[in-house]
C-alpha positions in Angstrom: 38.2 14.6 -18.7 39.2 14.1 -15.0 38.6 16.7 -12.3 41.6 18.1 -10.5 42.0 16.2 -7.3 43.9 19.2 -5.7 40.5 21.0 -5.4 39.0 18.0 -3.4 35.2 18.2 -3.1 33.0 15.4 -1.9 29.3 15.2 -0.9 26.9 13.5 1.4 23.6 13.0 -0.5 20.7 11.6 1.6 17.0 11.5 0.6 14.9 13.4 3.1 12.2 10.8 3.0 12.9 9.4 6.5 15.3 9.7 9.4 19.0 8.9 9.0 20.3 5.6 10.4 23.8 4.3 11.2 24.6 3.5 7.6 23.9 7.1 6.6 26.0 8.3 9.5 29.0 6.2 8.4 28.9 7.5 4.8 28.7 11.1 6.1 31.6 10.5 8.5 33.7 9.0 5.8 33.1 11.9 3.4 33.7 14.5 6.1 37.0 12.8 7.3 38.2 12.6 3.7 37.5 16.3 3.1 39.3 17.3 6.3 42.4 15.1 5.4 42.5 16.7 1.9 41.8 20.2 3.2 38.9 20.2 0.8 35.1 20.8 0.8 32.4 18.6 2.3 29.0 19.4 0.7 25.5 18.3 1.5 22.9 17.5 -1.2 19.3 16.8 -0.5 18.1 14.2 -3.0 14.5 15.3 -2.8 13.5 14.8 -6.4 10.6 12.6 -5.3 8.5 15.4 -3.9 5.7 13.1 -2.8 7.9 11.3 -0.2 10.4 13.9 0.8 9.3 16.3 3.6 10.8 19.4 5.2 10.8 17.8 8.7 13.1 15.0 7.5 15.5 17.6 6.0 15.5 19.4 9.4 16.2 16.1 11.1 19.2 15.4 8.8 20.7 18.8 9.6 20.3 18.2 13.3 21.9 14.7 13.1 24.9 16.0 11.2 25.3 18.9 13.7 25.1 16.4 16.6 27.8 14.3 15.0 30.0 17.4 14.5 29.8 17.2 10.7 29.1 20.6 9.2 29.0 21.1 5.4 31.1 23.8 3.8 28.0 25.6 2.4 24.2 25.4 2.4 22.7 22.2 0.8 21.8 21.8 -2.8 18.2 20.6 -3.2 17.3 18.6 -6.3 13.8 19.9 -6.3 15.2 23.4 -7.1 17.1 22.2 -10.2 14.6 20.3 -12.4 15.6 22.5 -15.3 19.2 21.0 -15.1 17.9 17.5 -15.5 15.6 18.5 -18.4 18.5 20.1 -20.2 20.5 16.8 -19.8 17.5 14.8 -21.1 17.2 17.1 -24.1 20.9 16.6 -25.0 20.4 12.8 -24.8 17.2 13.0 -26.9 19.0 15.1 -29.5 21.5 12.3 -29.8 18.6 9.9 -30.5 19.2 7.9 -27.3 15.9 8.3 -25.5 12.5 6.7 -26.1 9.2 6.6 -24.2 7.9 3.2 -23.0 4.4 2.7 -21.7 4.3 -0.8 -20.2 3.3 -1.0 -16.5 5.3 -2.9 -14.0 2.7 -5.7 -14.1 3.0 -5.9 -17.9 6.8 -6.1 -17.7 6.6 -8.8 -15.1 4.2 -10.9 -17.2 6.4 -10.6 -20.2 9.4 -11.8 -18.2 7.5 -14.7 -16.9 6.3 -15.6 -20.4 9.9 -15.5 -21.7 11.1 -17.7 -18.8 8.2 -20.1 -19.4 9.6 -20.5 -22.9 12.9 -21.8 -21.5 15.7 -20.4 -19.5 16.1 -17.6 -17.0 15.6 -14.1 -18.3 18.7 -11.9 -17.8 19.0 -9.7 -14.7 20.9 -6.5 -14.1 23.6 -6.4 -11.4 21.0 -5.5 -8.8 18.9 -8.6 -9.7 16.1 -6.9 -11.5 15.0 -8.4 -14.9 16.1 -6.5 -17.9 13.4 -4.6 -19.8 11.9 -7.4 -22.0 10.7 -5.2 -24.9 12.6 -3.4 -27.6 12.6 0.2 -28.9 11.9 -1.2 -32.4 8.7 -2.9 -31.3 6.8 0.5 -31.5 7.7 3.2 -34.0 9.0 6.4 -32.4 6.3 8.4 -34.0 3.6 6.3 -32.3 5.5 6.7 -29.0 5.5 10.4 -29.5 1.8 10.6 -30.1 1.0 8.5 -27.0 3.1 10.9 -24.9 1.2 13.9 -26.3 -2.0 12.1 -25.5 -1.1 12.1 -21.8 -0.4 8.4 -21.3 1.8 7.4 -18.4 5.4 6.7 -19.6 9.0 6.4 -18.6 12.0 7.6 -20.7 14.5 4.8 -21.3 18.0 5.0 -22.5 18.6 3.0 -25.7 21.5 1.2 -24.3 22.8 -0.4 -27.5 22.9 3.0 -29.3 24.3 4.7 -26.2 27.2 2.3 -25.9 27.9 2.5 -29.6 28.1 6.3 -29.4 30.2 6.4 -26.3 32.7 3.9 -27.6 34.4 1.1 -25.8 35.9 0.3 -23.5 34.5 2.4 -20.6 36.0 2.4 -17.2 36.1 4.5 -14.0 38.7 5.5 -11.4 38.2 3.6 -8.1 40.2 4.6 -5.0 40.8 1.3 -3.1 40.8 1.2 0.7 40.4 4.9 1.3 39.1 7.8 -0.8 42.5 9.4 -0.9 44.3 6.3 -2.2 45.8 6.3 -5.7 42.8 5.3 -8.0 42.8 2.2 -10.2 40.9 1.8 -13.4 37.8 -0.5 -13.2 36.2 -1.7 -16.4 32.6 -0.7 -16.9 30.0 -2.7 -18.9 26.8 -0.6 -18.8 25.1 -2.9 -21.3 24.5 -5.3 -18.4 21.8 -2.9 -17.2 19.7 -2.9 -20.3 17.5 0.0 -21.3 17.5 1.9 -17.9 14.9 4.4 -17.0 16.2 8.0 -16.9 12.9 9.9 -16.1 9.2 9.4 -15.7 6.2 11.4 -16.7 5.8 12.7 -13.1 9.4 12.5 -11.9 11.9 14.6 -13.9 15.0 12.4 -13.5 16.0 9.0 -12.2 18.8 8.6 -9.6 21.2 7.7 -12.4 20.7 10.9 -14.4 20.3 13.3 -11.4 23.5 12.1 -9.7 25.8 12.7 -12.6 24.3 16.1 -13.3 24.5 17.1 -9.6 28.1 15.9 -9.3 29.1 18.0 -12.2 27.2 21.1 -11.1 28.7 20.9 -7.6 32.2 20.2 -9.0 32.5 17.0 -7.0 36.0 15.5 -7.5 35.5 12.4 -5.3 32.2 10.4 -5.1 32.3 8.5 -1.8 29.4 6.2 -1.3 28.4 2.6 -0.3 29.4 -0.6 -2.1 25.8 -1.2 -3.0 26.3 1.4 -5.7 29.5 0.0 -7.1 28.0 -1.6 -10.2 25.7 1.4 -10.9 28.9 3.4 -11.6 28.8 1.7 -15.0 25.7 3.6 -15.9 27.1 6.8 -14.4 30.3 6.6 -16.5 28.3 6.0 -19.6 26.1 9.1 -19.0 29.1 11.2 -18.1 30.7 10.2 -21.4 27.6 10.9 -23.4 27.0 14.3 -21.8 30.7 15.4 -21.8 30.8 15.6 -18.0 34.0 15.5 -15.9 35.0 12.1 -14.5 35.3 12.1 -10.7 37.2 9.6 -8.6 35.0 7.0 -6.9 35.4 5.3 -3.5 32.8 2.7 -2.5 33.0 2.1 1.2 31.8 -0.9 3.2 28.2 -1.1 4.4 27.0 -1.1 7.9 25.0 -4.3 8.5 22.6 -5.4 11.2 23.0 -8.4 13.5 21.5 -10.6 10.7 24.2 -9.2 8.3 21.6 -7.3 6.3 22.1 -3.8 4.9 20.5 -1.2 7.1 17.4 0.4 5.5 14.7 2.8 6.4 12.2 0.3 5.0 13.3 -2.4 7.5 13.1 -0.1 10.5 16.8 0.5 11.2 17.2 2.5 14.3 17.4 6.2 13.5 20.1 8.6 14.8 17.3 10.7 16.3 16.0 7.7 18.3 19.5 6.8 19.5 20.1 10.4 20.5 16.8 10.6 22.3 17.7 7.4 24.2 20.8 9.1 25.5 23.5 7.8 23.1 26.5 10.0 22.5 28.2 10.5 19.2 31.1 8.3 20.3 28.6 5.5 21.2 27.0 5.9 17.8 30.4 5.5 16.1 31.0 2.4 18.2 27.7 0.9 16.9 28.9 1.7 13.4 32.2 -0.1 14.0 30.2 -3.1 15.2 28.1 -3.0 12.0 31.2 -2.8 9.9 32.6 -5.9 11.7 29.5 -7.8 10.9 30.0 -6.9 7.2 33.3 -8.7 7.1 33.4 -12.2 5.6 32.9 -15.0 8.0 36.3 -16.7 8.6 36.6 -20.2 7.2 37.2 -23.0 9.7 
């Protein structure tokens, strides 16, 4: 099922756990420009599902940054923290299909298991982001034992049984990718979600992972075009799988270039990328910010061969 592109709707979905930087600004500008060209809607979503790190002052800062850039959403923002029931309903549907199981290993235990496997010979497989695949199996612990440990209050995560999920979804999976610009004619891209292993969809203290929340939110906001950075290109494999399993509409995707710093690294809050608020306080204009974005995009281009 594909959404009707004539009712074009896209979204900018930052996490209010810090100030916006140039990379966020570029994604917001690309979404807003596409909505204007299509005479569609530009929505704002606050991905504040991690209530321990997200704060109201950062949400206020995001609204101020967008207003300064001249990017006004079509309606008030959707906040993930107000929709935990939606994610729980999706988890219950997946659980009813027999696709979820609780795992109790800590990050340290998982790392030790990976090292032990590699010590036995050969590199342990990694997902497209470079993280090692979950080194245990659902069958290693009976589901009844897992259930009793959950009821006992042990920390856990809920994992998707990838093999069963792919079998149920059927093959081959693919998604619609608009090349060049979000309004271009989309092309089918093959999806191989099995490369990600048994991904985490929720934790005991966090009601949904990014992968689950994003597909639920996109459906509930009637998003027709998902416009986001290239760093999430491969993750679309998981999203298409979840959309298929949950019977959700299939949006069109466009993964835009990333804004890089002078060392050609992706901009990040964690690495201290200059915030829009700091640039604004230093006297920069919106046009000067857009020029800085253009410079970062040029740095993202491949180095010409000599």
